[in-house]
C-alpha positions as a Markdown table, in Angstrom:
| # | Residue | x | y | z |
|---|---|---|---|---|
| 1 | Met | 16.6 | 72.0 | 24.6 |
| 2 | Ser | 16.8 | 74.3 | 21.6 |
| 3 | Asn | 14.6 | 76.8 | 23.4 |
| 4 | Ile | 17.1 | 76.9 | 26.3 |
| 5 | Leu | 20.0 | 77.5 | 23.9 |
| 6 | Glu | 18.3 | 80.4 | 22.2 |
| 7 | Leu | 18.0 | 82.3 | 25.5 |
| 8 | Asn | 20.6 | 84.9 | 26.2 |
| 9 | Leu | 22.1 | 85.4 | 29.7 |
| 10 | Ala | 19.6 | 88.0 | 30.9 |
| 11 | Asp | 16.7 | 85.8 | 29.6 |
| 12 | Leu | 18.1 | 82.8 | 31.5 |
| 13 | Gln | 18.3 | 84.9 | 34.7 |
| 14 | Lys | 14.7 | 85.8 | 34.4 |
| 15 | Ala | 13.6 | 82.2 | 33.6 |
| 16 | Ile | 15.5 | 81.0 | 36.7 |
| 17 | Ser | 14.0 | 83.7 | 38.8 |
| 18 | Asp | 10.5 | 82.9 | 37.6 |
| 19 | Lys | 11.2 | 79.2 | 38.3 |
| 20 | His | 10.6 | 78.3 | 34.7 |
| 21 | Leu | 14.0 | 76.6 | 34.4 |
| 22 | Ser | 16.4 | 75.1 | 36.8 |
| 23 | Ala | 20.2 | 75.5 | 36.8 |
| 24 | Lys | 20.6 | 71.8 | 36.2 |
| 25 | Glu | 18.2 | 71.8 | 33.2 |
| 26 | Ile | 20.1 | 74.6 | 31.6 |
| 27 | Thr | 23.5 | 73.1 | 32.3 |
| 28 | Glu | 22.5 | 69.7 | 30.9 |
| 29 | Ala | 21.2 | 71.3 | 27.7 |
| 30 | Tyr | 24.5 | 73.0 | 27.1 |
| 31 | Leu | 26.5 | 69.9 | 27.9 |
| 32 | Gln | 24.4 | 67.9 | 25.4 |
| 33 | Ala | 25.0 | 70.6 | 22.8 |
| 34 | Ile | 28.7 | 70.5 | 23.3 |
| 35 | Glu | 28.8 | 66.8 | 22.9 |
| 36 | Gln | 26.7 | 67.0 | 19.7 |
| 37 | Asn | 29.0 | 69.7 | 18.2 |
| 38 | Ser | 32.4 | 68.3 | 19.2 |
| 39 | Gln | 33.6 | 68.8 | 15.6 |
| 40 | Ser | 33.7 | 72.5 | 16.2 |
| 41 | Asn | 36.6 | 71.9 | 18.6 |
| 42 | Cys | 35.6 | 74.9 | 20.8 |
| 43 | Phe | 36.6 | 73.1 | 24.0 |
| 44 | Ile | 39.9 | 71.7 | 25.0 |
| 45 | Ser | 38.4 | 70.1 | 28.1 |
| 46 | Ile | 34.8 | 69.6 | 29.2 |
| 47 | Thr | 34.1 | 69.7 | 33.0 |
| 48 | Glu | 30.8 | 67.8 | 32.9 |
| 49 | Glu | 30.8 | 66.4 | 36.5 |
| 50 | Lys | 31.9 | 69.8 | 37.9 |
| 51 | Ala | 29.3 | 71.6 | 35.9 |
| 52 | Ile | 26.4 | 69.4 | 37.2 |
| 53 | Gln | 27.7 | 69.7 | 40.8 |
| 54 | Met | 27.8 | 73.5 | 40.5 |
| 55 | Ala | 24.3 | 73.5 | 38.9 |
| 56 | Glu | 22.9 | 71.4 | 41.8 |
| 57 | Glu | 24.5 | 73.8 | 44.3 |
| 58 | Ser | 22.9 | 76.7 | 42.4 |
| 59 | Asp | 19.5 | 75.1 | 42.5 |
| 60 | Lys | 19.8 | 74.5 | 46.3 |
| 61 | Arg | 20.6 | 78.2 | 46.9 |
| 62 | Ile | 17.7 | 79.3 | 44.7 |
| 63 | Glu | 15.3 | 77.0 | 46.5 |
| 64 | Arg | 16.4 | 78.5 | 49.8 |
| 65 | Gly | 15.9 | 82.0 | 48.4 |
| 66 | Glu | 19.6 | 82.7 | 48.6 |
| 67 | Gly | 20.3 | 82.8 | 44.8 |
| 68 | Leu | 23.4 | 84.6 | 43.6 |
| 69 | Ala | 23.8 | 87.0 | 40.7 |
| 70 | Leu | 24.9 | 84.4 | 38.2 |
| 71 | Asp | 23.3 | 81.3 | 39.7 |
| 72 | Gly | 22.4 | 78.8 | 36.9 |
| 73 | Ile | 24.4 | 80.6 | 34.2 |
| 74 | Pro | 26.8 | 78.1 | 32.4 |
| 75 | Ile | 29.9 | 79.7 | 30.8 |
| 76 | Gly | 33.0 | 78.7 | 28.9 |
| 77 | Val | 36.4 | 79.7 | 30.3 |
| 78 | Lys | 39.3 | 80.5 | 27.9 |
| 79 | Asp | 42.0 | 78.0 | 28.7 |
| 80 | Leu | 44.5 | 80.5 | 30.0 |
| 81 | Phe | 42.5 | 81.2 | 33.2 |
| 82 | Cys | 43.9 | 78.9 | 35.9 |
| 83 | Thr | 41.2 | 76.7 | 37.3 |
| 84 | Ser | 41.9 | 74.8 | 40.5 |
| 85 | Gly | 42.1 | 71.0 | 39.8 |
| 86 | Val | 41.2 | 71.5 | 36.1 |
| 87 | Ser | 43.8 | 71.3 | 33.3 |
| 88 | Thr | 44.9 | 74.7 | 32.1 |
| 89 | Thr | 46.9 | 74.5 | 28.9 |
| 90 | Ala | 47.0 | 77.9 | 27.2 |
| 91 | Gly | 46.5 | 76.0 | 24.0 |
| 92 | Ser | 50.1 | 74.7 | 24.2 |
| 93 | Asn | 51.9 | 71.4 | 24.4 |
| 94 | Met | 54.2 | 73.1 | 26.9 |
| 95 | Leu | 51.3 | 73.1 | 29.5 |
| 96 | Ser | 49.4 | 70.1 | 28.3 |
| 97 | Asn | 49.9 | 68.3 | 31.6 |
| 98 | Phe | 49.5 | 71.4 | 33.9 |
| 99 | Val | 46.8 | 71.2 | 36.5 |
| 100 | Pro | 46.9 | 74.3 | 38.8 |
| 101 | Gln | 46.1 | 74.1 | 42.5 |
| 102 | Tyr | 44.8 | 77.6 | 42.6 |
| 103 | Glu | 42.0 | 79.7 | 40.9 |
| 104 | Ser | 42.4 | 82.8 | 38.8 |
| 105 | Thr | 40.8 | 85.9 | 40.4 |
| 106 | Val | 38.4 | 86.4 | 37.5 |
| 107 | Thr | 37.1 | 82.8 | 37.6 |
| 108 | Glu | 37.0 | 82.8 | 41.4 |
| 109 | Gln | 34.7 | 85.9 | 41.3 |
| 110 | Leu | 32.5 | 84.2 | 38.7 |
| 111 | Trp | 32.1 | 81.1 | 40.8 |
| 112 | Arg | 31.5 | 83.4 | 43.8 |
| 113 | Asp | 28.5 | 84.8 | 42.0 |
| 114 | Gly | 27.1 | 81.3 | 41.1 |
| 115 | Ala | 28.3 | 80.9 | 37.5 |
| 116 | Ile | 28.8 | 77.3 | 36.3 |
| 117 | Met | 31.9 | 76.1 | 34.4 |
| 118 | Leu | 31.1 | 74.0 | 31.3 |
| 119 | Gly | 34.8 | 73.6 | 30.3 |
| 120 | Lys | 37.9 | 75.2 | 29.1 |
| 121 | Cys | 37.8 | 76.9 | 25.6 |
| 122 | Asn | 40.3 | 76.4 | 22.9 |
| 123 | Met | 42.6 | 79.3 | 22.0 |
| 124 | Asp | 45.6 | 80.2 | 20.0 |
| 125 | Glu | 48.8 | 79.0 | 21.7 |
| 126 | Phe | 49.7 | 81.4 | 24.6 |
| 127 | Ala | 47.1 | 83.8 | 23.1 |
| 128 | Met | 49.4 | 84.4 | 20.1 |
| 129 | Gly | 47.3 | 84.4 | 16.9 |
| 130 | Ser | 44.3 | 86.0 | 15.1 |
| 131 | Ala | 42.6 | 82.9 | 13.8 |
| 132 | Asn | 42.7 | 80.1 | 16.5 |
| 133 | Thr | 44.8 | 78.0 | 14.2 |
| 134 | Thr | 48.0 | 77.9 | 16.3 |
| 135 | Ser | 46.5 | 75.8 | 19.1 |
| 136 | Tyr | 48.3 | 72.5 | 19.9 |
| 137 | Phe | 44.8 | 71.0 | 20.2 |
| 138 | Gly | 43.8 | 71.9 | 16.7 |
| 139 | Ser | 41.9 | 74.7 | 14.9 |
| 140 | Val | 38.4 | 75.9 | 16.0 |
| 141 | Glu | 35.7 | 76.1 | 13.4 |
| 142 | Asn | 33.5 | 79.2 | 13.2 |
| 143 | Pro | 29.8 | 78.2 | 13.4 |
| 144 | Trp | 29.1 | 80.6 | 10.5 |
| 145 | Thr | 30.8 | 78.0 | 8.2 |
| 146 | Thr | 27.4 | 76.3 | 8.3 |
| 147 | Arg | 25.2 | 79.4 | 8.5 |
| 148 | Ala | 26.8 | 81.0 | 5.5 |
| 149 | Lys | 27.1 | 77.7 | 3.6 |
| 150 | Ser | 30.8 | 78.2 | 3.1 |
| 151 | Glu | 32.6 | 75.7 | 1.0 |
| 152 | Lys | 35.7 | 76.0 | 3.3 |
| 153 | Lys | 35.8 | 75.8 | 7.1 |
| 154 | Leu | 36.1 | 79.3 | 8.5 |
| 155 | Val | 38.3 | 80.6 | 11.4 |
| 156 | Pro | 36.5 | 82.1 | 14.4 |
| 157 | Gly | 39.3 | 84.7 | 14.9 |
| 158 | Gly | 41.7 | 84.7 | 17.7 |
| 159 | Ser | 43.1 | 84.3 | 20.2 |
| 160 | Ser | 39.8 | 83.8 | 22.0 |
| 161 | Gly | 38.3 | 81.9 | 19.1 |
| 162 | Gly | 37.1 | 78.9 | 21.1 |
| 163 | Ser | 35.2 | 81.2 | 23.5 |
| 164 | Ala | 33.7 | 83.2 | 20.7 |
| 165 | Ala | 32.7 | 80.2 | 18.6 |
| 166 | Ala | 31.1 | 78.5 | 21.7 |
| 167 | Val | 28.9 | 81.5 | 22.4 |
| 168 | Ser | 28.0 | 82.0 | 18.8 |
| 169 | Gly | 27.3 | 78.3 | 18.2 |
| 170 | Gly | 25.1 | 77.9 | 21.3 |
| 171 | Leu | 27.6 | 75.8 | 23.3 |
| 172 | Ala | 27.8 | 78.4 | 26.1 |
| 173 | Val | 25.6 | 81.3 | 26.9 |
| 174 | Ala | 28.7 | 83.4 | 27.6 |
| 175 | Ala | 32.5 | 82.9 | 28.0 |
| 176 | Thr | 35.6 | 84.6 | 29.3 |
| 177 | Gly | 38.3 | 85.8 | 26.9 |
| 178 | Ser | 41.5 | 87.8 | 27.1 |
| 179 | Asp | 42.5 | 90.7 | 24.9 |
| 180 | Thr | 46.1 | 91.7 | 24.2 |
| 181 | Gly | 45.8 | 93.4 | 20.8 |
| 182 | Gly | 42.2 | 92.5 | 19.9 |
| 183 | Ser | 41.8 | 88.9 | 21.0 |
| 184 | Ile | 38.3 | 89.4 | 22.3 |
| 185 | Arg | 37.0 | 92.0 | 19.8 |
| 186 | Gln | 38.2 | 90.5 | 16.5 |
| 187 | Pro | 36.8 | 87.0 | 17.2 |
| 188 | Ala | 33.5 | 88.6 | 18.4 |
| 189 | Ser | 33.4 | 90.4 | 15.0 |
| 190 | Phe | 34.1 | 87.2 | 13.1 |
| 191 | Cys | 31.5 | 85.2 | 15.0 |
| 192 | Gly | 28.7 | 87.8 | 15.2 |
| 193 | Ile | 28.6 | 88.3 | 18.9 |
| 194 | Val | 29.6 | 91.0 | 21.5 |
| 195 | Gly | 33.1 | 91.1 | 22.8 |
| 196 | Met | 34.2 | 93.6 | 25.5 |
| 197 | Lys | 37.8 | 94.6 | 26.4 |
| 198 | Pro | 37.7 | 96.6 | 29.7 |
| 199 | Thr | 40.2 | 99.2 | 30.7 |
| 200 | Tyr | 43.6 | 97.8 | 31.5 |
| 201 | Gly | 43.6 | 97.1 | 35.2 |
| 202 | Arg | 39.8 | 96.8 | 35.5 |
| 203 | Cys | 40.0 | 92.9 | 35.7 |
| 204 | Ser | 42.7 | 91.2 | 37.7 |
| 205 | Arg | 45.4 | 89.3 | 35.7 |
| 206 | Trp | 46.2 | 87.1 | 38.7 |
| 207 | Gly | 46.0 | 83.5 | 37.6 |
| 208 | Met | 46.0 | 84.2 | 33.9 |
| 209 | Val | 48.8 | 82.7 | 31.8 |
| 210 | Ala | 50.7 | 85.7 | 30.7 |
| 211 | Phe | 51.4 | 86.7 | 27.1 |
| 212 | Ala | 52.3 | 90.5 | 27.3 |
| 213 | Ser | 51.9 | 91.8 | 30.8 |
| 214 | Ser | 51.3 | 95.5 | 30.0 |
| 215 | Leu | 48.6 | 94.6 | 27.5 |
| 216 | Asp | 46.7 | 91.5 | 28.6 |
| 217 | Gln | 43.2 | 92.1 | 29.9 |
| 218 | Ala | 40.3 | 89.7 | 30.7 |
| 219 | Gly | 36.8 | 90.4 | 29.3 |
| 220 | Pro | 33.4 | 88.8 | 28.5 |
| 221 | Leu | 32.2 | 87.3 | 25.2 |
| 222 | Thr | 28.4 | 87.3 | 25.1 |
| 223 | Arg | 25.4 | 87.4 | 22.7 |
| 224 | Thr | 24.2 | 90.9 | 23.8 |
| 225 | Val | 25.6 | 94.1 | 25.3 |
| 226 | Arg | 23.4 | 93.6 | 28.4 |
| 227 | Asp | 24.9 | 90.2 | 28.9 |
| 228 | Ala | 28.4 | 91.7 | 28.6 |
| 229 | Ala | 27.5 | 94.3 | 31.3 |
| 230 | Ile | 26.2 | 91.6 | 33.6 |
| 231 | Leu | 29.2 | 89.4 | 33.3 |
| 232 | Leu | 31.7 | 92.2 | 33.5 |
| 233 | Lys | 30.3 | 93.2 | 36.9 |
| 234 | Ser | 31.4 | 89.9 | 38.3 |
| 235 | Met | 34.7 | 89.7 | 36.5 |
| 236 | Ala | 35.9 | 93.2 | 37.4 |
| 237 | Gly | 37.3 | 94.5 | 40.7 |
| 238 | Tyr | 40.5 | 95.4 | 42.5 |
| 239 | Asp | 42.8 | 92.6 | 43.4 |
| 240 | Pro | 45.8 | 93.2 | 45.8 |
| 241 | Lys | 47.5 | 90.1 | 44.3 |
| 242 | Asp | 47.9 | 91.9 | 41.0 |
| 243 | Ser | 50.2 | 94.9 | 41.0 |
| 244 | Thr | 48.5 | 96.2 | 37.8 |
| 245 | Ser | 45.0 | 95.9 | 39.2 |
| 246 | Ala | 43.3 | 99.3 | 39.5 |
| 247 | Asn | 41.8 | 100.2 | 42.9 |
| 248 | Val | 38.6 | 101.8 | 41.5 |
| 249 | Ser | 35.0 | 101.0 | 42.3 |
| 250 | Val | 33.0 | 98.7 | 40.0 |
| 251 | Pro | 29.7 | 100.3 | 39.0 |
| 252 | Asn | 26.5 | 98.4 | 38.1 |
| 253 | Phe | 27.3 | 98.5 | 34.3 |
| 254 | Glu | 23.7 | 97.3 | 33.4 |
| 255 | Leu | 22.3 | 100.6 | 34.8 |
| 256 | Ala | 24.1 | 102.5 | 32.0 |
| 257 | Leu | 21.9 | 100.8 | 29.3 |
| 258 | Asn | 19.1 | 103.4 | 29.3 |
| 259 | Gly | 19.2 | 104.1 | 25.5 |
| 260 | Asp | 19.7 | 107.8 | 26.0 |
| 261 | Ile | 22.8 | 109.1 | 24.2 |
| 262 | Arg | 21.4 | 112.6 | 23.3 |
| 263 | Gly | 24.2 | 115.1 | 23.3 |
| 264 | Leu | 26.9 | 112.4 | 23.6 |
| 265 | Arg | 29.9 | 113.2 | 21.5 |
| 266 | Val | 31.1 | 110.5 | 19.1 |
| 267 | Gly | 34.4 | 110.8 | 17.3 |
| 268 | Val | 35.2 | 109.2 | 13.9 |
| 269 | Pro | 39.0 | 108.8 | 13.5 |
| 270 | Arg | 40.0 | 109.7 | 10.0 |
| 271 | Glu | 43.1 | 107.6 | 10.1 |
| 272 | Tyr | 41.0 | 104.4 | 10.3 |
| 273 | Lys | 39.6 | 105.2 | 6.8 |
| 274 | Arg | 42.3 | 103.1 | 5.1 |
| 275 | Glu | 42.9 | 102.6 | 1.4 |
| 276 | Gly | 41.7 | 99.2 | 0.4 |
| 277 | Thr | 39.1 | 98.8 | 3.1 |
| 278 | Pro | 36.2 | 96.8 | 1.6 |
| 279 | Pro | 33.2 | 99.0 | 0.8 |
| 280 | Glu | 30.9 | 96.8 | 2.9 |
| 281 | Ile | 32.9 | 97.7 | 6.0 |
| 282 | Glu | 32.8 | 101.4 | 5.1 |
| 283 | Asn | 29.1 | 101.1 | 4.6 |
| 284 | Leu | 28.6 | 99.4 | 8.0 |
| 285 | Trp | 30.7 | 102.2 | 9.6 |
| 286 | Gln | 28.4 | 104.8 | 8.0 |
| 287 | Lys | 25.4 | 102.8 | 9.1 |
| 288 | Gly | 26.7 | 103.0 | 12.7 |
| 289 | Ile | 27.3 | 106.7 | 12.4 |
| 290 | Asp | 23.7 | 107.2 | 11.1 |
| 291 | Ile | 22.2 | 105.2 | 13.9 |
| 292 | Leu | 24.0 | 107.2 | 16.6 |
| 293 | Arg | 23.2 | 110.5 | 14.9 |
| 294 | Lys | 19.5 | 109.6 | 14.7 |
| 295 | Ala | 19.6 | 108.7 | 18.4 |
| 296 | Gly | 20.8 | 112.2 | 19.3 |
| 297 | Ala | 24.6 | 111.8 | 19.4 |
| 298 | Val | 26.9 | 114.5 | 18.0 |
| 299 | Ile | 29.3 | 113.1 | 15.4 |
| 300 | Ser | 32.6 | 114.7 | 14.6 |
| 301 | Asp | 35.8 | 113.8 | 12.7 |
| 302 | Val | 38.9 | 113.4 | 14.9 |
| 303 | Ser | 42.5 | 112.7 | 14.3 |
| 304 | Leu | 44.8 | 110.0 | 15.8 |
| 305 | Pro | 48.0 | 110.9 | 13.9 |
| 306 | His | 50.2 | 108.1 | 15.3 |
| 307 | Thr | 47.7 | 105.3 | 14.5 |
| 308 | Lys | 49.8 | 104.3 | 11.5 |
| 309 | Tyr | 52.6 | 103.3 | 13.9 |
| 310 | Ala | 50.4 | 101.2 | 16.2 |
| 311 | Leu | 50.8 | 97.8 | 14.5 |
| 312 | Pro | 54.7 | 97.9 | 14.3 |
| 313 | Thr | 54.8 | 99.3 | 17.8 |
| 314 | Tyr | 52.6 | 96.5 | 19.1 |
| 315 | Tyr | 54.6 | 93.8 | 17.3 |
| 316 | Ile | 57.8 | 95.0 | 19.1 |
| 317 | Ile | 56.4 | 95.5 | 22.6 |
| 318 | Ala | 54.2 | 92.4 | 22.7 |
| 319 | Pro | 56.8 | 89.9 | 21.5 |
| 320 | Ala | 59.4 | 91.5 | 23.9 |
| 321 | Glu | 57.1 | 90.9 | 26.9 |
| 322 | Ala | 56.2 | 87.4 | 25.6 |
| 323 | Ser | 59.9 | 86.6 | 25.3 |
| 324 | Ser | 60.4 | 87.6 | 29.0 |
| 325 | Asn | 57.2 | 85.9 | 30.3 |
| 326 | Leu | 57.8 | 82.6 | 28.4 |
| 327 | Ala | 61.4 | 82.3 | 29.7 |
| 328 | Arg | 59.9 | 80.5 | 32.7 |
| 329 | Tyr | 59.0 | 77.4 | 30.6 |
| 330 | Asp | 62.3 | 75.6 | 30.9 |
| 331 | Gly | 61.2 | 72.1 | 31.9 |
| 332 | Val | 62.3 | 72.5 | 35.5 |
| 333 | Arg | 59.4 | 73.6 | 37.6 |
| 334 | Tyr | 56.2 | 72.7 | 35.7 |
| 335 | Gly | 54.8 | 71.8 | 32.3 |
| 336 | Leu | 56.6 | 69.7 | 29.7 |
| 337 | Arg | 60.1 | 68.3 | 30.3 |
| 338 | Ala | 62.1 | 66.7 | 27.5 |
| 339 | Gln | 64.1 | 63.7 | 28.6 |
| 340 | Gln | 67.8 | 64.7 | 28.3 |
| 341 | Thr | 70.8 | 63.9 | 30.4 |
| 342 | Glu | 72.5 | 67.3 | 29.9 |
| 343 | Leu | 70.8 | 70.3 | 31.4 |
| 344 | Gln | 71.4 | 72.6 | 28.4 |
| 345 | Asp | 70.0 | 70.0 | 26.1 |
| 346 | Met | 66.9 | 69.6 | 28.3 |
| 347 | Tyr | 66.2 | 73.3 | 28.1 |
| 348 | Gln | 66.6 | 73.4 | 24.4 |
| 349 | Arg | 64.6 | 70.2 | 23.6 |
| 350 | Thr | 61.8 | 71.2 | 26.1 |
| 351 | Arg | 61.3 | 74.6 | 24.4 |
| 352 | Asp | 61.6 | 73.1 | 20.9 |
| 353 | Glu | 59.0 | 70.5 | 21.6 |
| 354 | Gly | 56.8 | 72.6 | 23.8 |
| 355 | Phe | 56.3 | 75.7 | 21.7 |
| 356 | Gly | 54.6 | 75.9 | 18.3 |
| 357 | Asp | 55.9 | 77.9 | 15.3 |
| 358 | Glu | 54.1 | 81.2 | 16.0 |
| 359 | Val | 55.2 | 81.3 | 19.6 |
| 360 | Lys | 58.8 | 80.5 | 18.6 |
| 361 | Arg | 58.6 | 83.3 | 16.0 |
| 362 | Arg | 57.4 | 85.9 | 18.6 |
| 363 | Ile | 60.0 | 84.7 | 21.2 |
| 364 | Leu | 62.7 | 85.2 | 18.6 |
| 365 | Ile | 61.4 | 88.7 | 17.7 |
| 366 | Gly | 61.1 | 89.6 | 21.3 |
| 367 | Thr | 64.5 | 88.4 | 22.3 |
| 368 | Tyr | 66.1 | 90.2 | 19.4 |
| 369 | Val | 64.5 | 93.6 | 20.2 |
| 370 | Leu | 65.6 | 93.2 | 23.9 |
| 371 | Ser | 69.1 | 92.2 | 23.1 |
| 372 | Ala | 72.2 | 94.4 | 23.6 |
| 373 | Gly | 72.6 | 96.9 | 20.8 |
| 374 | Tyr | 69.0 | 96.7 | 19.7 |
| 375 | Tyr | 67.1 | 97.6 | 22.9 |
| 376 | Asp | 67.4 | 101.4 | 22.3 |
| 377 | Ala | 66.8 | 101.1 | 18.6 |
| 378 | Tyr | 63.6 | 99.0 | 18.8 |
| 379 | Tyr | 62.1 | 98.4 | 22.2 |
| 380 | Leu | 62.7 | 101.8 | 23.8 |
| 381 | Lys | 61.7 | 103.6 | 20.6 |
| 382 | Ala | 58.5 | 101.5 | 20.5 |
| 383 | Gln | 57.7 | 102.5 | 24.1 |
| 384 | Arg | 58.1 | 106.1 | 23.2 |
| 385 | Val | 55.7 | 105.8 | 20.2 |
| 386 | Arg | 53.3 | 104.0 | 22.5 |
| 387 | Ala | 53.3 | 107.1 | 24.7 |
| 388 | Leu | 52.5 | 109.2 | 21.7 |
| 389 | Ile | 49.6 | 106.9 | 20.7 |
| 390 | Lys | 48.1 | 107.2 | 24.1 |
| 391 | Gln | 48.6 | 111.0 | 24.0 |
| 392 | Asp | 46.6 | 111.1 | 20.8 |
| 393 | Phe | 43.7 | 109.4 | 22.5 |
| 394 | Asp | 44.0 | 111.7 | 25.5 |
| 395 | Asn | 43.8 | 114.7 | 23.2 |
| 396 | Val | 40.8 | 113.4 | 21.3 |
| 397 | Phe | 38.9 | 112.5 | 24.5 |
| 398 | Glu | 39.0 | 116.2 | 25.6 |
| 399 | Asn | 36.5 | 116.8 | 22.9 |
| 400 | Val | 34.5 | 113.6 | 22.4 |
| 401 | Asp | 33.1 | 110.9 | 24.8 |
| 402 | Val | 33.6 | 107.8 | 22.6 |
| 403 | Leu | 35.1 | 106.7 | 19.2 |
| 404 | Leu | 33.4 | 104.6 | 16.6 |
| 405 | Thr | 35.4 | 102.5 | 14.2 |
| 406 | Pro | 35.2 | 99.1 | 12.4 |
| 407 | Thr | 36.4 | 96.1 | 14.5 |
| 408 | Ala | 38.3 | 94.2 | 11.8 |
| 409 | Pro | 39.3 | 94.9 | 8.2 |
| 410 | Ser | 37.5 | 91.8 | 6.8 |
| 411 | Glu | 35.1 | 89.0 | 7.6 |
| 412 | Ala | 36.2 | 85.6 | 8.7 |
| 413 | Phe | 38.5 | 83.8 | 6.3 |
| 414 | Ala | 39.1 | 80.1 | 5.6 |
| 415 | Ile | 41.2 | 78.0 | 8.0 |
| 416 | Gly | 44.8 | 77.9 | 6.7 |
| 417 | Glu | 44.2 | 80.7 | 4.2 |
| 418 | Asn | 46.8 | 83.1 | 5.8 |
| 419 | Asp | 48.9 | 80.7 | 7.8 |
| 420 | Asp | 51.9 | 81.2 | 5.4 |
| 421 | Asp | 51.8 | 85.0 | 5.7 |
| 422 | Pro | 52.4 | 86.2 | 9.3 |
| 423 | Ile | 52.2 | 89.9 | 8.2 |
| 424 | Lys | 48.8 | 89.4 | 6.6 |
| 425 | Met | 47.6 | 87.7 | 9.8 |
| 426 | Tyr | 48.9 | 90.5 | 12.0 |
| 427 | Leu | 47.0 | 93.0 | 9.9 |
| 428 | Asn | 43.8 | 91.6 | 11.3 |
| 429 | Asp | 44.4 | 93.6 | 14.4 |
| 430 | Ile | 44.9 | 96.9 | 12.7 |
| 431 | Phe | 41.7 | 98.5 | 14.2 |
| 432 | Thr | 42.0 | 97.0 | 17.7 |
| 433 | Val | 45.7 | 97.3 | 18.5 |
| 434 | Pro | 45.8 | 101.1 | 19.1 |
| 435 | Thr | 43.2 | 100.8 | 21.8 |
| 436 | Ser | 45.1 | 98.1 | 23.5 |
| 437 | Leu | 48.4 | 100.1 | 23.5 |
| 438 | Ala | 46.5 | 103.0 | 25.2 |
| 439 | Gly | 44.8 | 100.6 | 27.7 |
| 440 | Leu | 41.3 | 101.9 | 26.9 |
| 441 | Pro | 38.0 | 100.1 | 27.1 |
| 442 | Ala | 36.3 | 99.0 | 23.8 |
| 443 | Ile | 33.5 | 96.8 | 22.7 |
| 444 | Ser | 32.7 | 95.0 | 19.4 |
| 445 | Ile | 29.1 | 94.9 | 18.3 |
| 446 | Pro | 27.8 | 92.7 | 15.4 |
| 447 | Gly | 26.6 | 95.2 | 12.7 |
| 448 | Ser | 25.7 | 93.4 | 9.5 |
| 449 | Leu | 26.6 | 90.6 | 7.1 |
| 450 | Ser | 29.2 | 90.8 | 4.4 |
| 451 | Asn | 28.5 | 89.9 | 0.7 |
| 452 | Lys | 29.5 | 86.3 | 1.7 |
| 453 | Gly | 26.9 | 86.3 | 4.5 |
| 454 | Leu | 29.4 | 86.6 | 7.3 |
| 455 | Pro | 29.3 | 88.9 | 10.3 |
| 456 | Leu | 31.0 | 92.3 | 10.4 |
| 457 | Gly | 31.6 | 94.2 | 13.6 |
| 458 | Leu | 31.6 | 97.8 | 14.8 |
| 459 | Gln | 33.9 | 99.0 | 17.6 |
| 460 | Val | 33.2 | 101.6 | 20.3 |
| 461 | Val | 36.2 | 102.9 | 22.2 |
| 462 | Gly | 35.9 | 104.9 | 25.5 |
| 463 | Lys | 37.9 | 106.8 | 28.0 |
| 464 | Met | 39.8 | 104.9 | 30.7 |
| 465 | Phe | 37.4 | 103.4 | 33.3 |
| 466 | Asp | 34.4 | 104.7 | 31.3 |
| 467 | Glu | 33.0 | 101.3 | 30.3 |
| 468 | Glu | 29.5 | 102.7 | 31.1 |
| 469 | Ser | 29.6 | 105.0 | 28.1 |
| 470 | Val | 31.0 | 102.3 | 25.8 |
| 471 | Leu | 28.3 | 99.9 | 26.9 |
| 472 | Lys | 25.6 | 102.6 | 26.5 |
| 473 | Val | 26.6 | 103.4 | 23.0 |
| 474 | Gly | 27.0 | 99.7 | 22.2 |
| 475 | Asp | 23.5 | 99.1 | 23.4 |
| 476 | Val | 22.1 | 101.8 | 21.1 |
| 477 | Leu | 24.0 | 100.4 | 18.1 |
| 478 | Glu | 22.8 | 96.9 | 18.9 |
| 479 | Ser | 19.2 | 98.1 | 18.9 |
| 480 | Gly | 19.7 | 100.1 | 15.7 |
| 481 | Val | 21.4 | 97.4 | 13.6 |
| 482 | Glu | 18.9 | 94.7 | 14.6 |
| 483 | Phe | 21.5 | 92.0 | 13.9 |
| 484 | Thr | 20.2 | 88.4 | 14.6 |
| 485 | Leu | 22.5 | 85.5 | 15.7 |
| 486 | Gln | 21.0 | 83.0 | 13.3 |
| 487 | Glu | 20.1 | 79.5 | 14.4 |
| 488 | Val | 21.8 | 79.5 | 17.8 |
| 489 | Gly | 22.6 | 76.0 | 18.8 |
| 490 | Lys | 21.1 | 74.4 | 15.7 |
| 491 | Gln | 24.2 | 73.9 | 13.5 |
């Protein structure tokens, strides 16, 4: 079984094609691993029967010579993608009894291509968090707790922490995540794997439980850049059911991974060189620059002058949109309903019992900045600053092809360490938020280990709908750093 768990997605595809492994063998190995590692709390629900059924259908197609692109590939699904007939909670008590009768577009396309659902991955409640400690179903443990012999249990990052920890820990070969301000890239960095946020609009948001509608974007969490390219090909595509979906063609992203970046222009934003950044992260950043320069890329310093306003801008816009999106959870149509005789009391009790502290905090912030007398002063001003942040990127990308930055300002920290300091928690997204506000594609690549033996990530940011350049540069970095995901599936 351990041999199966050590294979990445591309390796599994070859093993299946060569008839060395069956879809059912692979799926059973992963289901057994999930059962043996339940203490990690990566999954909210495990769809064992469905997974075996899907694997058997894959094997039948392969036997007939009609195999699909992802036949036999078992994945985890972040629990905000609606899955028909399978509980979808968004990590919240509010939706703990919600079983959708429809499938999200992203998961529907994955099943269309033969992927197998192992279960629904744990996450911060309604995707609000940077540590996967706000879930109603409990915190997720980073598998690097064991690898680094940490005395305290470590967070996997958030909000896609369950997905990232499952991939890192050998409980899924890949997983879907969603990224609003860094929720794919930051947990990928903390867990030592690859996390890709595509261009806003590249993947449909239809059937995803909404946090902030102008920011949310689905993407893959995988062990390698090639795996991310393969999975993104199935996840992406125009969807007329989603008004924000971009009607652009989906290339074969895997073809971009040719290792040739000679003459490619790489920008290094000087504003990301923050005072107080740990030397080990600065050293990793320099290591990434050296790898790309050696591969033939042209490195230049660039300026994104409005970067310093990105975090406060994000924490006005995102809570405002969350306040609006979460207004629908009133106990009337679906989800939790508190038993009260008076309608107003029912609304109040339902939302009080259904939402956790972090979600309530963001609803309050969002409602405040949208309220009469404050809309112009906060929300409208934040939208104007957002436009300036995007303009900065547009200006820079006239002279460079991609940007290289750190992914996160630190390695994984202990569970509960920053829970009493929301501002410190929000600062985890300082390198990822600007990209989200501009709607640009970005990928996090594991680069090295910190002094504590924990993963640190590098981020590559590209132009809108130029995921190919992002993946190409990510692939070169991956080859150059030679990072190894230690003891996959053995902790």
